[in-house]
N, C-alpha and C positions, 0 to 999 in steps of 0.2 A: 191681449184682447183689448180693443178700444170700446169705450162706452158709447152706445147710441144716444143721440140727443132726443129729448122729449119733443112733442109737438109744440109745446109752449116755448121751449128753448130755441127751436128752429124759427118760429115766428118772431121772437124777440131779436134774434141775430139777423134775420132777413130785413128787419126794419132799417138796418144800417147798410144794406146792399140794394140800392135803388133798382138796378137793372136785373136782379136775380129774383126768381120766383120758384115756388114748388112746382113739381111736375105732377099733374093730376094722375092719380092711380099708381104712382111709383114713389118709392122712398128716395127722392132725388131733388136737386135744385138745378135750374137752367137759366142761361142767359143767351141772347142773340145779339151780336154786334155787327153793324153794317159798316163796311169800309169803302174806300174809294173804288177799288177794283180787285181783280183776282190776285194780282201781285201783292197788294196791301194786305189782303186776307191771309195769304201765305206767310208774309212777314209777321203778322200778328200771331198766327198759329205757332210759328217758331219761338216767339217770345213766351207764349203760354207754355210751350214745351220745355223751355229752359226752367221756368218756375216749377213745373210739374216734376221734372227730374230732380231739382234741388230738394223738393218736398217729398220725393218718392211717393207721390200721389197723383194719379193720372186721370184727367177728365175724358169722357167720350167726346169726340170732336167731329162735327159735321160741317163741311165747307160747301156752300152753294154760291158759286161765282164770287160775289163780294160780301156775302153773309156767312158768319161763323157762329154756329151754335155749340155751346159747351154745356155738358151735363155732368154734374158731380154727384157721386154716391160712393160710399165705402162698400163695395161689392162683397168684400170678405166678411163684413159684419152684417150685411143685409139691410143697410139703411144709412142715415146721415150721422156723421160724427163731426167732432170739432175740426178734424183735418179737412173736411169739405168746406166748412165755413172759412177757415184760415186761408185755404187756397183761393176761394172766391174773392176774398178781400185783396189778396195779392194781384189777382187777375184784374179786378176792378180798378186797381191803381195804375194799370198800364196806360 
């Protein structure tokens, strides 16, 4: 069982993740990245997929032409855990 982060812990850790924010009304964090075109969006999603597989932690992914929205939450725990923040940092480094 993984420990859920407190609201203060989430806020502190989001301070280092400029493009990520809390999802209103949900225990999740989200980012949207705009890329050059659909092909670039797919390539980005594949890179995110590689990171997710390596971490065994998978974001919800929404692709709208050149925009990719990623949402992280530890569904099995019902909220945000350190695994979400760590994967967000890895994704932000892409």
